Steps between C-alpha positions, in 0.01 A plus 500: 500500500656836400539774762183692578642829376541360148148357504351842572673692220243666278533461125480771238754757389379781730508275811807298416701413811253655745295297742129541537477542876153354557583193290830453680330527839229255398749248371717531810196453725392192299853360515519547877158338549599198290815423699469250782580645843860463612585250770662634816844380391457652152394832651798492737736419213356786294546747787857379554580540128356852507707588809820371338424687177439822696824454696692440175342812349600704805859380479511577127365851568770558763769390254362750245486769767867441583590516130315828470662644814850383402523514118880495510520178705618175347296180518715375791457829688124490445489142628694607809261792559204267459639248750579780745141623472362150527680432829460843661154624407364757747257327731616152397863499612462145631271376224124491460427196712433500870732311730871494559717653223713253305874535493637700209667187361160327471326813366725540194344437158 
């Protein structure tokens, strides 16, 4: 089944490439109604995947931010800046988890 956004594209030269919003909403609603409900483990797995994707996106944004703030820095220098930020973020100096902080040797990437 092709993605929903391609199913809702309206034909004709004047509408080429634009989506008809009511049709797209109707098709999305029908698609969501036709799917069986997720099991608890599937829902948990989906939430975990979303959390990991969001964390990866946040790390990628920080790398881009460092590149923008230090345009003259080499790739190795940027990696060093990123690691420094990763291990000394304000408010998370000992990591994001509760409990006893790990030794620095164990915390290295």
